[in-house]
Each structure stands twice: as structure tokens, then as C-alpha cells.
RORO-380184 format. One record per atom (N, C-alpha, C): y negated, z negated, x negated. Coordinates in pm, whole numbers, padded with zeros to 5 digits, always signed. Layout:
BEGIN
YZX...
END
This chain:
BEGIN
-01641+04694+02984-01563+04589+02923-01619+04452+02960-01753+04440+02957-01814+04313+02994-01785+04282+03140-01784+04382+03223-01759+04363+03366-01617+04314+03389-01519+04369+03318-01381+04325+03330-01366+04181+03282-01432+04149+03172-01428+04014+03118-01491+03916+03217-01599+03954+03279-01666+03869+03377-01578+03846+03499-01511+03953+03545-01423+03940+03660-01305+03848+03629-01249+03862+03509-01139+03775+03470-01184+03629+03459-01302+03607+03407-01356+03472+03396-01374+03410+03534-01431+03486+03626-01450+03437+03763-01315+03408+03829-01218+03495+03810-01085+03475+03868-01019+03348+03812-01030+03326+03682-00973+03206+03621-01041+03079+03672-01173+03085+03687-01247+02969+03738-01204+02938+03881-01194+03042+03965-01151+03021+04103-01009+02965+04109-00920+03018+04027-00783+02967+04023-00782+02820+03980-00860+02786+03878-00866+02649+03829-00919+02554+03936-01011+02600+04016-01067+02517+04123-00972+02503+04241-00898+02605+04273-00811+02605+04391-00674+02545+04365-00624+02552+04246-00489+02502+04216-00472+02354+04249-00567+02266+04209-00550+02125+04245-00550+02102+04396-00625+02179+04470-00629+02165+04616-00492+02200+04673-00431+02307+04625-00299+02347+04673-00195+02240+04641-00201+02182+04521-00107+02077+04484-00128+01952+04568-00254+01919+04596-00284+01802+04678-00230+01823+04818-00239+01944+04871-00187+01972+05005-00036+01957+05011+00035+01989+04903+00180+01973+04901+00219+01827+04893+00136+01742+04834+00163+01600+04819+00131+01523+04946+00029+01563+05020-00018+01490+05138+00002+01578+05260+00079+01528+05359+00100+01608+05479+00129+01521+05600+00093+01573+05716+00127+01507+05842+00277+01516+05860+00337+01407+05907+00483+01405+05919+00529+01310+06028+00651+01336+06074+00724+01244+06160+00848+01204+06082+00860+01073+06057+00965+01023+05970+01047+00919+06045+01177+00930+06034+01267+00832+06094+01340+00759+05982+01355+00628+05999+01426+00551+05899+01435+00406+05937+01488+00325+05845+01505+00182+05871+01387+00104+05815+01326+00021+05900+01220-00072+05859+01291-00193+05798+01275-00212+05668+01346-00322+05603+01258-00390+05499+01304-00505+05453+01230-00583+05354+01292-00560+05216+01210-00510+05123+01257-00487+04987+01298-00618+04920+01218-00722+04939+01247-00851+04876+01383-00903+04920+01406-00904+05049+01534-00956+05100+01650-00868+05057+01629-00739+05054+01735-00646+05015+01771-00658+04868+01670-00671+04784+01696-00670+04641+01716-00808+04581+01633-00904+04618+01636-01036+04556+01734-01129+04626+01725-01134+04759+01809-01229+04833+01958-01201+04818+01995-01075+04801+02136-01041+04786+02196-01104+04660+02117-01112+04553+02165-01167+04426+02129-01313+04404+02030-01363+04479+01981-01499+04463+01975-01567+04598+02086-01620+04647+02090-01676+04782+01992-01790+04806+01951-01863+04701+01858-01973+04722+01712-01931+04707+01686-01801+04695+01549-01752+04686+01479-01770+04821+01348-01786+04815+01271-01803+04938+01251-01670+05007+01256-01676+05140+01231-01557+05220+01142-01598+05335+01040-01522+05358+00949-01553+05468+00830-01460+05466+00739-01479+05557+00623-01389+05568+00543-01375+05439+00541-01482+05356+00462-01475+05232+00529-01391+05124+00661-01376+05131+00733-01305+05025+00786-01169+05066+00796-01146+05197+00855-01020+05242+00764-00901+05213+00824-00791+05179+00753-00668+05147+00825-00553+05220+00771-00511+05332+00839-00414+05417+00811-00271+05377+00912-00188+05400+00905-00046+05366+00999+00030+05460+01001+00160+05446+01083+00246+05531+01185+00319+05447+01314+00299+05475+01422+00374+05410+01442+00500+05495+01402+00615+05443+01396+00740+05518+01536+00797+05545+01559+00834+05672+01681+00906+05706+01650+01052+05738+01530+01079+05791+01490+01215+05826+01338+01225+05822+01287+01338+05773+01143+01361+05768+01113+01506+05804+01014+01524+05893+00973+01658+05935+00823+01671+05924+00778+01792+05887+00634+01817+05880+00579+01843+06020+00450+01874+06030+00384+01892+06159+00445+02006+06240+00507+02104+06173+00569+02218+06243+00715+02189+06281+00765+02072+06244+00903+02036+06277+01006+02077+06173+00959+02126+06058+01050+02165+05949+01085+02044+05864+01209+02037+05819+01253+01926+05734+01173+01924+05604+01136+01805+05562+01069+01786+05433+01177+01750+05332+01202+01839+05238+01308+01821+05139+01277+01704+05046+01381+01631+05010+01370+01527+04908+01328+01391+04958+01300+01373+05086+01259+01241+05134+01376+01157+05187+01480+01222+05238+01594+01147+05293+01654+01058+05184+01671+00931+05216+01730+00836+05123+01632+00758+05037+01507+00800+05031+01410+00727+04949+01337+00623+05033+01268+00534+04966+01189+00430+05032+01043+00470+05027+00976+00463+05143+00833+00486+05152+00764+00353+05180+00655+00329+05111+00579+00206+05130+00469+00230+05233+00448+00130+05319+00347+00142+05424+00208+00116+05367+00111+00196+05412-00029+00171+05379-00112+00181+05507-00213+00096+05518-00314+00101+05623-00271+00094+05766-00369+00075+05854-00354+00090+05998-00294-00026+06074-00329-00036+06202-00276-00137+06292-00126-00121+06312-00078+00002+06322+00065+00026+06342+00146-00031+06227+00091-00031+06107+00159-00086+05991+00175-00236+06004+00072-00303+06056+00079-00448+06073+00195-00487+06164+00215-00410+06270+00325-00439+06363+00460-00426+06293+00475-00327+06209+00602-00309+06137+00629-00423+06041+00522-00481+05984+00538-00585+05884+00548-00726+05944+00494-00747+06063+00485-00884+06114+00565-00911+06241+00598-00810+06318+00671-00832+06442+00820-00837+06412+00881-00956+06426+01022-00972+06389+01115-00882+06471+01068-00833+06585+01150-00742+06665+01172-00608+06594+01090-00580+06494+01101-00452+06422+01183-00461+06293+01221-00581+06250+01294-00598+06126+01434-00539+06137+01471-00456+06042+01604-00397+06039+01628-00294+06148+01522-00240+06205+01535-00144+06314+01511-00002+06264+01571+00094+06334+01541+00235+06311+01407+00261+06380+01312+00314+06306+01181+00343+06361+01144+00487+06338+01058+00538+06425+01002+00671+06407+00854+00652+06376+00812+00707+06265+00674+00694+06218+00606+00829+06230+00486+00829+06284+00401+00948+06281+00279+00911+06198+00250+00995+06100+00139+00965+06013+00128+01064+05900+00068+01021+05790+00049+01105+05673+00135+01052+05560+00220+01139+05506+00306+01098+05395+00245+01150+05265+00246+01063+05164+00200+01097+05029+00325+01098+04942+00379+01217+04920+00511+01232+04860+00518+01176+04718+00424+01212+04632+00429+01167+04493+00416+01015+04482+00340+00954+04571+00319+00810+04568+00426+00733+04646+00510+00807+04721+00613+00746+04806+00552+00644+04901+00450+00691+04973+00379+00605+05066+00354+00681+05196+00337+00605+05305+00307+00666+05434+00197+00586+05501+00094+00658+05545-00014+00599+05623+00027+00612+05769+00062+00501+05831+00120+00500+05965+00012+00510+06072+00021+00614+06155-00069+00628+06269-00004+00571+06395+00128+00589+06406+00203+00546+06524+00346+00512+06482+00398+00403+06536+00536+00363+06506+00607+00325+06634+00732+00371+06648+00814+00343+06765+00953+00302+06719+01004+00192+06774+01142+00151+06745+01234+00242+06826+01330+00305+06758+01422+00396+06827+01562+00339+06842+01601+00242+06756+01735+00183+06766+01747+00067+06669+01851-00011+06688+01885-00118+06595+01960-00054+06480+01914-00076+06357+01977-00013+06241+02106-00082+06200+02135-00197+06259+02253-00272+06213+02218-00333+06081+02295-00307+05981+02257-00345+05846+02323-00473+05798+02263-00531+05696+02325-00643+05628+02287-00777+05692+02329-00886+05627+02306-01018+05682+02159-01057+05686+02072-00986+05618+01931-01021+05614+01848-00945+05715+01910-00858+05795+01832-00777+05887+01798-00849+06017+01863-00963+06048+01836-01034+06171+01753-01159+06139+01622-01143+06137+01533-01252+06098+01513-01354+06208+01565-01329+06330+01555-01427+06436+01639-01550+06405+01735-01539+06313+01820-01651+06276+01756-01742+06172+01639-01709+06122+01575-01787+06019+01458-01866+06075+01442-01987+06026+01333-02075+06069+01227-02073+05960+01111-02017+05990+01001-02009+05894+00892-02111+05925+00922-02212+06004+00821-02306+06050+00766-02394+05937+00844-02421+05834+00797-02503+05722+00751-02412+05611+00620-02388+05606+00564-02297+05505+00597-02348+05365+00644-02260+05281+00673-02293+05142+00813-02347+05121+00881-02382+05227+01019-02428+05212+01113-02309+05223+01233-02331+05176+01333-02225+05184+01371-02203+05330+01390-02078+05367+01431-02048+05504+01572-02097+05525+01596-02150+05643+01732-02194+05675+01780-02124+05800+01906-02089+05800+01962-02018+05915+01986-02116+06028+01953-02075+06150+01980-02155+06271+02107-02099+06332+02218-02146+06290+02346-02095+06341+02426-02203+06406
END
């Protein structure tokens, strides 16, 4: 009886130790994600407040997911349509600061953290122009006067 109790105790301890690791593995995975690189601020605030400021100091870039695949090429359920926030890396800086990437369809290779809705970008490639709304073409805006409202050069 003591031996059975000991075996059950050991089994429960092992399960308790391994369960969080399994859950962490489901939350964090290598992935290839395709979606639109866009600015949350311009999408959410500028649409309702035309006189709001827009520029490098206020923009907050993220990825609107259209497709996500794990390292084996299998679709990752539940990511299509959501927004992932960029974290870390040189590739992330390019997505946030290079105006050629604004409003573009990009392919991201990196680590996705599903519960946090974040992606650590290892590599980013522009695959197409996403089209989009009036705020996706930042080449029409003059950001030369820091702190002033952006004005369209049309």
C-alpha cells in the first residue's frame, strides 16, 4: 500500500512539473506568419480624429495576420484576423521605421507567443502592397516638423 501511494505521489509530482512546460510549448512556437504591417494609432485614432497627430513618435506598428504556419508548415488555428505586436530584433526595427514597409503584406519568420499576441521577428520580407485605407501610404505625409501635425503633400 505504501509503495502504491509512493508511486502515485511521484506520478503526481512529475505531472505537476511537466504540465506547465507543455502549456508553455503550446503558447510559444516557431512560425511563418503573413499579414499586413500597419499602424494601430493611425488605424484606430486617425480614422475618428482627423486632426490627431501622426508620425514616428506616435505610430505603433503591428501585424494583422492573414495566415500563420508552424515550423512543420501546418496552419496555426486562431491567428488569422488578429493583431500581433512586434517585439525585439533588428528585423522589427525595419518594419517600424522603413516607410517602404507601411501598409504592406509581409512575411514574418520568428517566434509567436499566442497568449500574449506578440511575435519576436527573426526575419521579415515584404511580399506585396496590401492596398488598404487612406493612412497606408505614408509617403504622402511630411514629418519634417517634429511635433507638428502631419500634412499631406498632394
